[in-house]
C-alpha positions in Angstrom: -29.9 41.1 -33.9 -28.3 44.4 -34.5 -31.3 46.1 -32.8 -30.6 44.3 -29.5 -28.2 45.9 -27.1 -25.9 43.7 -24.9 -24.2 46.5 -23.0 -25.2 48.4 -19.8 -25.6 52.2 -19.7 -26.4 54.8 -17.1 -30.1 54.7 -16.4 -30.6 51.0 -17.1 -32.4 48.9 -14.5 -30.6 45.7 -13.5 -31.4 42.8 -11.3 -28.7 42.2 -8.6 -28.8 40.2 -5.4 -32.5 39.4 -5.7 -33.5 43.1 -6.1 -33.9 45.7 -8.9 -31.5 48.6 -9.0 -30.9 51.6 -11.3 -27.4 52.1 -12.7 -26.7 55.7 -11.6 -23.1 56.1 -12.7 -20.0 54.4 -14.2 -16.4 55.2 -13.2 -13.9 53.0 -14.8 -14.1 49.5 -13.2 -16.6 50.8 -10.6 -20.3 51.5 -10.8 -23.0 53.1 -8.7 -26.4 51.5 -8.3 -29.5 52.9 -6.5 -32.3 50.7 -5.2 -36.0 51.6 -5.0 -35.5 53.2 -1.5 -32.8 55.5 -2.8 -29.8 53.9 -1.0 -26.6 54.0 -3.1 -24.0 51.2 -3.4 -20.6 51.3 -5.1 -19.5 48.0 -6.6 -17.0 46.7 -9.1 -18.4 45.9 -12.5 -17.0 42.4 -12.2 -18.8 41.9 -8.9 -22.1 43.1 -10.5 -21.7 40.8 -13.6 -20.7 37.8 -11.5 -24.0 37.7 -9.6 -26.0 34.6 -10.6 -29.3 36.6 -10.9 -27.8 39.5 -12.8 -29.8 40.6 -15.9 -31.0 43.8 -17.6 -34.6 44.6 -16.8 -35.0 47.5 -19.3 -33.1 48.5 -22.4 -32.2 45.0 -23.6 -33.9 41.8 -24.6 -33.1 38.6 -22.9 -29.4 37.8 -23.4 -28.5 34.9 -25.7 -27.2 31.8 -24.2 -24.2 29.8 -25.2 -25.0 27.3 -28.0 -25.8 23.9 -26.7 -23.8 21.7 -29.1 -23.5 18.7 -26.7 -27.1 17.5 -26.8 -27.0 17.5 -30.6 -24.7 14.5 -30.6 -27.4 12.3 -29.0 -29.9 13.0 -31.8 -30.5 11.1 -35.0 -28.7 12.4 -38.1 -31.8 13.6 -40.0 -33.0 15.5 -36.9 -29.6 17.1 -36.4 -29.4 18.1 -40.1 -32.8 19.7 -40.0 -31.9 21.8 -37.0 -28.6 22.9 -38.7 -30.5 23.8 -41.9 -32.9 26.0 -39.9 -29.9 27.7 -38.4 -28.6 28.7 -41.8 -32.1 30.0 -42.8 -32.4 32.1 -39.6 -28.9 33.6 -40.1 -29.7 34.5 -43.6 -32.9 36.3 -42.4 -31.1 38.2 -39.7 -27.7 39.0 -41.4 -28.2 38.3 -45.1 -25.6 35.5 -45.2 -26.4 31.8 -44.3 -22.9 31.2 -42.9 -21.0 33.5 -40.5 -18.0 35.1 -42.2 -19.2 34.2 -45.7 -17.9 36.4 -48.5 -19.9 38.1 -51.2 -22.9 40.2 -51.3 -26.2 38.8 -49.8 -29.1 38.0 -51.9 -31.3 40.9 -52.7 -34.5 39.6 -50.9 -32.4 39.0 -47.7 -30.2 42.1 -47.8 -30.7 44.1 -44.5 -29.8 47.3 -46.3 -32.7 46.8 -48.8 -35.3 44.8 -47.0 -36.9 45.1 -43.6 -36.9 42.2 -41.1 -40.6 41.5 -41.9 -39.9 41.4 -45.6 -37.0 39.1 -45.1 -39.1 36.8 -42.9 -41.8 36.7 -45.6 -39.2 36.0 -48.3 -37.8 33.0 -46.3 -41.3 31.6 -45.7 -42.0 31.8 -49.4 -38.7 30.2 -50.4 -39.2 27.2 -48.1 -42.7 26.7 -49.3 -41.5 26.6 -52.9 -38.9 24.0 -51.9 -41.6 21.7 -50.6 -41.5 22.7 -47.0 -44.7 24.6 -46.2 -43.8 27.3 -43.6 -45.6 30.4 -42.6 -44.2 33.7 -41.6 -45.2 33.1 -38.0 -43.2 29.9 -38.0 -40.1 31.7 -39.2 -40.5 34.4 -36.6 -41.0 31.7 -33.9 -37.9 29.9 -35.0 -36.0 33.2 -34.7 -37.1 33.7 -31.2 -36.2 30.1 -30.2 -32.8 30.5 -31.8 -32.1 33.7 -29.9 -32.9 32.0 -26.5 -31.5 28.5 -26.9 -29.3 28.6 -29.9 -29.3 25.6 -32.3 -31.0 23.4 -29.7 -34.1 25.7 -29.9 -34.4 24.7 -33.6 -34.6 21.0 -32.9 -38.0 19.4 -33.4 -39.5 19.1 -29.8 -41.2 15.8 -30.6 -37.8 14.1 -30.9 -36.6 15.4 -27.5 -39.7 14.7 -25.5 -38.9 13.1 -22.2 -40.4 9.6 -22.1 -41.2 7.5 -19.2 -38.9 4.4 -18.8 -42.0 2.2 -18.4 -44.0 3.7 -21.3 -47.7 4.3 -20.7 -48.1 1.9 -17.8 -50.3 2.8 -14.8 -48.3 4.6 -12.1 -50.2 2.6 -9.5 -49.0 -0.6 -11.0 -45.4 0.8 -11.1 -45.6 1.8 -7.5 -46.9 -1.7 -6.5 -44.1 -3.4 -8.4 -41.5 -1.2 -6.7 -43.0 -1.9 -3.3 -43.0 -5.7 -3.9 -39.4 -5.6 -5.1 -38.3 -3.7 -2.0 -40.1 -6.2 0.2 -38.2 -9.2 -1.1 -34.7 -7.8 -0.7 -34.0 -10.0 2.3 -36.0 -13.0 1.0 -35.0 -15.9 -1.2 -35.0 -15.2 -4.9 -38.4 -16.1 -6.5 -39.9 -16.1 -9.9 -41.7 -13.4 -11.8 -44.9 -15.4 -11.4 -44.6 -15.0 -7.6 -43.9 -11.3 -8.0 -47.0 -10.8 -10.3 -49.2 -12.4 -7.7 -47.8 -10.2 -4.9 -48.4 -7.1 -7.0 -52.0 -8.2 -7.6 -52.4 -8.6 -3.8 -51.0 -5.1 -3.2 -53.3 -3.5 -5.7 -56.3 -5.3 -4.4 -55.5 -4.2 -0.8 -54.9 -0.6 -1.8 -57.7 0.0 -4.4 -60.1 -2.8 -4.0 -60.8 -6.0 -5.9 -60.6 -5.5 -9.7 -60.0 -1.7 -9.5 -56.5 -1.8 -11.0 -55.7 -4.8 -13.2 -52.3 -6.3 -13.5 -50.9 -6.2 -17.1 -50.6 -9.4 -19.1 -47.7 -11.7 -18.3 -45.4 -10.6 -21.2 -46.2 -6.9 -20.6 -45.7 -7.3 -16.8 -42.3 -9.0 -17.2 -41.1 -6.1 -19.5 -42.4 -3.6 -17.0 -40.6 -5.3 -14.1 -37.3 -5.2 -15.9 -37.8 -1.6 -16.8 -38.4 -0.7 -13.1 -35.9 -3.1 -11.5 -32.9 -3.3 -13.8 -31.7 0.3 -13.2 -31.9 -0.2 -9.4 -30.7 -3.7 -9.1 -33.9 -5.0 -7.5 -34.2 -8.1 -9.7 -30.9 -9.8 -8.9 -30.3 -12.9 -6.8 -30.5 -12.7 -3.0 -26.7 -12.4 -2.7 -26.7 -9.5 -5.2 -29.5 -7.7 -3.4 -27.8 -8.0 -0.1 -24.6 -6.7 -1.6 -26.5 -3.7 -2.9 -28.2 -3.1 0.4 -24.8 -3.1 2.2 -23.3 -0.7 -0.4 -23.1 2.9 0.9 -25.0 5.7 -0.8 -23.2 7.6 -3.5 -21.1 9.6 -3.9 -18.3 7.4 -2.8 -15.3 8.8 -1.0 -12.0 7.1 -2.2 -9.6 5.8 0.4 -6.5 7.9 0.2 -3.3 6.7 1.9 0.1 8.3 1.6 2.5 5.6 2.9 2.9 1.9 3.1 1.2 0.3 6.1 -1.0 3.3 6.8 -4.0 1.1 6.1 -4.0 -2.8 5.7 -7.1 -4.8 5.1 -7.5 -8.4 6.2 -10.2 -11.0 5.4 -10.8 -14.7 4.8 -12.7 -16.4 2.0 -13.0 -20.0 0.7 -10.6 -20.7 -2.2 -12.2 -22.3 -5.3 -9.7 -25.2 -5.3 -9.9 -28.7 -3.9 -6.8 -29.9 -2.2 -5.7 -33.4 -0.9 -6.0 -33.0 2.9 -4.1 -35.1 5.4 -6.8 -37.7 5.7 -6.5 -38.5 2.0 -9.8 -36.8 1.1 -10.2 -33.8 -1.2 -11.6 -30.7 0.4 -11.9 -26.9 0.1 -9.4 -24.5 1.7 -9.8 -21.1 3.1 -7.5 -18.2 2.1 -6.7 -15.5 4.7 -5.0 -12.6 3.2 -3.7 -9.1 4.1 -3.4 -6.3 1.5 -1.7 -3.0 1.9 -3.9 -0.2 0.4 -1.1 2.2 -0.5 0.8 -0.3 -2.6 -1.9 -2.9 -3.3 0.7 -5.5 -2.1 -0.4 -8.9 -0.7 1.8 -8.7 2.4 0.8 -12.2 3.5 -1.5 -15.1 2.5 -2.2 -18.2 4.5 -4.1 -21.3 3.3 -5.8 -23.5 5.8 -8.5 -26.2 5.8 -12.1 -25.0 6.2 -12.4 -23.2 9.5 -9.7 -20.5 9.8 -8.5 -20.1 13.3 -7.4 -17.0 15.2 -3.8 -18.1 15.0 -4.0 -17.8 11.2 -4.8 -14.1 11.4 -2.1 -13.6 14.0 0.4 -15.4 11.7 -0.5 -12.9 9.0 0.7 -10.0 11.2 4.0 -11.8 11.8 4.5 -12.6 8.1 3.7 -9.0 7.1 6.5 -7.5 9.2 9.2 -10.0 8.3 10.9 -10.7 4.9 9.9 -13.7 2.9 13.0 -15.9 2.4 13.9 -17.0 -1.1 13.2 -20.7 -1.2 15.7 -23.1 -2.9 13.3 -24.2 -5.6 12.4 -20.6 -6.7 14.2 -18.9 -9.6 16.7 -16.2 -8.9 14.4 -13.7 -10.7 12.1 -13.8 -7.6 14.9 -12.5 -5.4 14.6 -9.0 -4.0 18.0 -8.2 -5.4 16.7 -8.8 -8.9 13.6 -6.5 -8.5 13.0 -2.8 -8.6 13.0 -2.7 -4.8 16.1 -0.7 -3.5 17.7 -3.8 -2.2 21.1 -2.4 -1.3 19.7 0.4 0.8 17.3 -1.8 2.6 19.8 -4.5 3.3 22.1 -2.0 4.8 19.3 -1.0 7.2 17.8 -4.4 7.8 20.1 -7.4 7.6 17.1 -9.8 7.2 16.7 -8.5 3.6 19.7 -10.5 2.5 18.5 -13.5 0.5 14.9 -12.4 0.8 12.2 -12.7 -2.0 10.8 -9.7 -3.8 7.9 -9.1 -1.4 7.5 -5.8 0.5 8.1 -5.8 4.2 5.4 -3.5 5.6 4.6 -2.7 9.3 0.8 -1.9 9.5 -0.4 1.1 11.5 -4.1 0.3 11.1 -5.7 -3.0 10.2 -9.3 -3.1 8.9 -11.1 -6.3 9.7 -14.7 -7.6 9.6 -16.8 -8.9 12.5 -15.6 -12.5 12.0 -14.8 -14.6 15.1 -11.2 -15.1 13.8 -10.4 -11.3 13.8 -12.2 -10.3 16.9 -10.7 -13.1 18.9 -8.6 -12.5 22.0 -5.6 -14.1 20.2 -5.7 -11.7 17.3 -6.4 -8.6 19.3 -3.6 -9.5 21.7 -1.2 -10.0 18.8 -2.1 -6.6 17.3 -1.8 -4.9 20.7 1.6 -6.6 21.2 2.9 -5.2 17.9 1.3 -1.8 18.5 -1.2 -2.1 15.6 -4.5 -0.3 15.7 -7.5 -2.5 14.8 -10.5 -0.9 13.0 -13.5 -3.2 12.7 -15.9 -2.4 9.9 -19.7 -2.6 10.2 -21.3 -6.1 9.7 -22.1 -7.2 6.2 -20.3 -4.2 4.7 -18.0 -5.6 2.0 -17.3 -2.2 0.4 -15.7 -1.1 3.7 -12.8 -3.5 2.9 -13.3 -3.5 -0.8 -9.6 -3.6 -1.7 -9.1 -7.1 -0.2 -12.5 -8.3 -1.4 -11.5 -7.4 -5.0 -8.1 -9.0 -4.3 -9.9 -12.3 -3.6 -11.5 -12.1 -7.0 -8.2 -11.5 -8.7 -6.7 -14.5 -6.9 -9.5 -16.6 -8.3 -9.1 -15.4 -11.9 -5.3 -15.1 -12.0 -4.3 -18.1 -9.9 -7.0 -20.5 -8.7 -8.5 -21.3 -12.1 -5.2 -22.5 -13.4 -4.8 -25.0 -10.5 -5.8 -28.6 -10.8 -9.0 -29.2 -8.8 -10.5 -25.8 -9.6 -14.2 -25.9 -8.7 -15.3 -22.6 -10.2 -16.7 -19.6 -8.4 -20.3 -20.9 -8.7 -22.1 -24.3 -8.6 -23.2 -23.8 -12.2 -19.5 -23.5 -13.3 -18.3 -26.6 -11.5 -17.0 -29.4 -13.7 -17.6 -33.1 -13.4 -15.4 -35.2 -11.1 -13.5 -32.3 -9.8 -12.5 -34.4 -6.9 -10.4 -36.6 -9.2 -8.5 -33.6 -10.5 -7.3 -32.6 -7.0 -3.6 -33.6 -6.7 -2.0 -30.9 -4.6 -1.6 -31.1 -0.8 -2.0 -28.1 1.4 1.7 -27.4 1.8 2.2 -27.7 -2.0 -0.6 -25.3 -2.7 0.8 -22.9 -0.1 4.1 -23.0 -1.8 2.5 -22.4 -5.2 0.5 -19.4 -3.8 3.6 -17.8 -2.2 5.5 -18.1 -5.5 2.5 -16.7 -7.5 2.2 -13.7 -5.1 5.8 -12.7 -5.8 5.9 -13.5 -9.5 2.3 -12.9 -10.6 0.9 -10.3 -8.3 3.7 -8.1 -7.1 5.1 -7.7 -10.6 1.7 -7.1 -12.3 0.7 -3.5 -13.2 -2.3 -2.4 -11.2 -4.9 0.0 -12.5 -5.2 1.8 -9.2 -1.5 2.4 -8.8 -1.1 5.6 -10.9 -0.6 9.3 -10.2 -3.6 11.5 -10.7 -1.5 13.7 -13.1 -0.3 10.6 -15.0 -3.4 8.4 -15.3 -1.9 6.3 -18.1 1.2 5.3 -16.2 0.4 2.2 -14.1 2.8 0.8 -11.6 3.3 -2.6 -10.1 2.9 -3.1 -6.3 6.7 -3.5 -6.0 7.3 -0.3 -8.0 4.9 1.6 -5.8 6.5 0.3 -2.7 9.9 1.2 -4.0 8.7 4.7 -4.7 7.0 5.2 -1.3 9.6 3.6 0.8 12.0 6.2 -0.3 9.7 8.9 1.1 8.2 7.1 4.2 11.3 5.1 5.1 11.7 1.7 6.5 12.0 0.7 10.1 13.0 -2.9 10.8 10.8 -4.7 13.3 12.7 -7.8 14.4 10.6 -10.5 16.0 12.2 -12.9 18.5 11.0 -16.4 19.3 9.1 -15.2 22.3 7.2 -12.8 20.1 6.0 -15.6 17.9 4.9 -17.6 20.9 2.9 -14.6 22.1 1.0 -14.5 18.8 -0.2 -18.1 19.3 -3.5 -19.0 20.9 -3.5 -19.6 24.7 -5.4 -21.7 27.2 -5.3 -22.3 30.9 -4.1 -25.8 31.9 -2.9 -27.6 35.0 0.5 -29.2 35.3 0.2 -32.7 36.9 2.5 -35.5 37.5 1.9 -36.8 33.9 2.4 -33.3 32.5 -0.1 -31.0 30.6 -3.2 -32.6 29.0 -5.6 -30.9 26.6 -7.4 -32.0 23.5 -6.7 -35.7 24.5 -3.0 -35.0 24.1 -0.4 -35.0 26.9 2.7 -32.8 26.9 5.6 -33.2 29.2 9.2 -32.2 29.6 12.0 -31.8 32.2 11.4 -28.0 32.3 8.1 -28.7 34.0 9.8 -30.2 37.0 9.4 -28.1 40.1 6.1 -26.6 38.8 3.8 -29.6 38.9 1.5 -28.0 41.3 -1.1 -25.2 41.4 0.1 -21.9 40.1 -0.1 -18.7 41.9 -3.0 -17.6 39.7 -6.5 -17.6 41.2 -7.6 -20.5 39.1 -4.4 -22.5 40.0 -3.6 -23.1 36.3 -0.8 -22.1 34.0 -0.8 -20.2 30.7 -0.1 -22.5 27.8 0.4 -21.4 24.2 0.1 -23.9 21.3 0.1 -24.0 17.5 -2.9 -26.0 16.2 -1.0 -26.7 13.0 2.0 -28.0 14.9 0.7 -30.0 17.9 4.0 -31.7 18.6 4.8 -29.2 21.3 3.5 -26.4 23.4 4.9 -23.6 25.5 4.2 -22.8 29.2 4.7 -19.4 30.8 6.7 -20.1 33.9 8.1 -17.6 36.4 11.5 -18.1 34.7 10.1 -17.5 31.2 8.8 -19.7 28.4 9.3 -23.5 28.8 8.7 -25.9 25.9 6.9 -29.2 26.5 6.7 -31.9 23.9 3.9 -34.3 23.0 4.7 -37.6 24.6 3.6 -39.5 21.4 5.4 -37.3 18.9 8.0 -40.0 18.1 5.2 -42.4 17.0 4.3 -40.0 14.2 6.6 -40.3 11.2 5.0 -37.5 9.1 3.7 -34.0 10.0 0.6 -34.5 12.1 -1.5 -31.4 12.5 -4.4 -30.5 14.8 -6.8 -30.9 11.8 -5.9 -34.5 11.3 -6.1 -35.2 15.0 -9.6 -33.7 15.3 -10.7 -35.6 12.1 -9.7 -38.9 13.8 -11.6 -38.0 16.9 -14.7 -37.1 14.8 -14.6 -40.4 12.9 -14.4 -42.4 16.1 -17.2 -40.4 17.7 -19.4 -40.8 14.7 -19.3 -44.7 14.6 -22.8 -46.0 14.7 -23.9 -48.1 17.6 -20.6 -47.7 19.5 -22.1 -48.5 22.9 -24.1 -51.4 21.6 -20.9 -52.7 19.9 -19.0 -52.6 23.1 -21.8 -54.4 24.9 -21.7 -57.2 22.4 -18.0 -57.5 22.8 -18.4 -57.8 26.6 -21.0 -60.5 26.2 -18.8 -62.4 23.8 -15.9 -62.2 26.2 -18.1 -63.4 29.1 -19.2 -66.3 27.0 -15.7 -67.2 26.1 -14.6 -67.2 29.7 -17.5 -69.3 30.7 -16.7 -71.9 28.1 -13.0 -71.8 29.0 -14.0 -72.6 32.6 -16.0 -75.7 31.5 -19.5 -74.1 31.6 -21.7 -73.4 28.6 -23.4 -70.1 28.0 -26.9 -71.6 28.2 -26.8 -74.0 31.2 -25.3 -72.7 34.3 -24.0 -75.3 36.9 -24.3 -78.2 34.4 -21.3 -80.1 33.1 -21.0 -80.5 29.3 -21.5 -83.7 27.5 -18.7 -86.2 27.8 -15.7 -86.2 25.6 -15.7 -84.6 22.1 -19.5 -84.7 21.7 -19.8 -81.5 23.6 -17.0 -79.7 21.7 -18.8 -78.9 18.4 -21.9 -77.9 20.3 -20.0 -75.5 22.4 -18.2 -74.1 19.4 -21.5 -73.5 17.6 -21.8 -69.8 16.6 -24.0 -67.7 18.9 -26.5 -65.1 17.8 -25.3 -62.2 15.8 -23.0 -60.2 18.1 -23.2 -57.0 16.1 -19.5 -57.0 15.3 -19.0 -56.3 11.6 -17.2 -59.1 9.8 -17.5 -61.6 12.6 -19.2 -64.2 10.5 -17.0 -63.6 7.5 -13.8 -63.9 9.6 -14.8 -67.2 11.1 -12.6 -70.2 10.4 -15.5 -72.6 10.6 -18.2 -73.1 8.0 -21.8 -74.2 8.9 -23.1 -77.0 6.8 -26.0 -77.9 9.1 -28.5 -77.0 6.5 -27.0 -79.6 4.1 -29.0 -82.9 4.6 -26.2 -84.9 3.1 -23.7 -83.8 5.6 -25.3 -85.6 8.5 -25.0 -84.9 12.1 -21.4 -85.9 12.6 -20.3 -83.7 9.7 -22.2 -80.6 10.6 -18.8 -78.7 11.0 -15.7 -79.0 9.1 -12.4 -77.2 9.0 -12.1 -74.4 6.5 -9.9 -75.4 3.5 -8.2 -72.3 2.1 -6.8 -74.1 -1.0 -10.3 -75.3 -2.0 -11.8 -71.9 -1.4 -9.0 -70.3 -3.6 -9.8 -72.7 -6.5 -13.4 -71.7 -6.4 -12.5 -68.0 -6.7 
């Protein structure tokens, strides 16, 4: 190594900027280089050395590289030890000492002052051969060259670092056919490996001819499929494959926000909990949630029966910008005054903060939504425009575009839903037996539990994403992050009046008649409508009516003088909360009755027969008088053919004993005895 020069001198040829130059002069930190055409350039030495292609063409061997210690950690222990042993041997051949900085005189056969390099190489080959490791002089020389170029990594046995194919020695044509078949079934229903093997066989037969390329045996083929597909996610379920297709191509760009409300994501998903609905049945609910990206706060969450409406999304916007009041049943620890939120400063700015729960009040600037009908509805877009909020739709079937709220749904399932009675599991295979019997919470009760959990379980839980880049081990809670950012970004109260809430509700066009306003088989009326029971000045002659589908007891009409409230005329007949969901369920049950038209026809015929008999005429003989006296009575009271009315025969007060021969003609009918029947039962 001492014979190798690692400095540049005048007259050396160097490679710089893709060309070969001669070093013509050195003047302190500057140098003068001359190319083959004779042109001269004056450069700084640092500029010359910093060029990626710089190297000495003459006067110096190839420079040594930095030792590659990292790859050694991935080798087996015996392979690593053998390479380190070769390093000690090479150092002793070149310097006389096996370890750098070792004290003492070198051994005589390896002393550079006494022996030449060739003699030292021969001595090392002889020594290793005597120790049971047959090595030639050429091998020692080759190991020296590799050590000079690659360091310790050059001394590693190349057979142990050979790059191997992930699918072994399988035919590349078979591998390509498997990859093609897997790509083709991304959008199809998930099949078995047997179907995939047959498809690969068809592809090989079409491409290379029958029998030209054989498909491996079943066990070998299955291992090969997993080797090809597992790393690329091509062998998952249909849902997993669609998720991977919708995932953007790496590298991913993190969403960076600097203040609360800068970006809020909203979405809906079924909740894995069965609740007792208003019809007494147990059913699934849908959770519509809004999450602030800067603080990871759940600003609002609404539970509704399956089929979220546009008003639910509009209500989320209203709940986001107003404080959550502390409910009487909640502990005092959930109050904003007991949290890390700067309650005194905020309450001095916004009086609504007094008595509020520890949930951030955030005014969204941009809301990210999907292409669902709920969020692209006129009601939601009008509510966002009314509040001055920018709506940003994400591409269809792109969950990662709103990944924060999607991941939030998973956290709600694991941190809240699985502890609730009636939990169904996130998959059919995880569902227990008789889950319907476990459901005991109504929708309002579950909503109250969820609101309390958001404040106590989510807002006070440390979030992995809420940490400063310079302090990655310090995780904050959503409330702590909001308290830190609100001091920088500030808080502007956005009071909403009653008229603002009405504007957020869905609207429809209706006429005002003498009986009031009628829609969805309900009639609304009130004194405020007097004077407006005619066509409006609009082109369609109708009035703008806003209503809440979860509170159908009233609606609001936009009149020239402002909003007028009209109540449901039958609201006093309902003693409990009666929502639009229950009303629609009743209508659905009535509409689904089998044979409704036939049933009404049978009722009409029975009524006609009754009126005929009441008028003294039988149903079978028109214009004829009945038999004299009581003899005609039982005959006329004889049951007719089946009317189709369920329970008509069971509800009869007469019992037919005509089939009993002992009863005789006179005793064919007898009065039903309730006491005798009770004794039999």
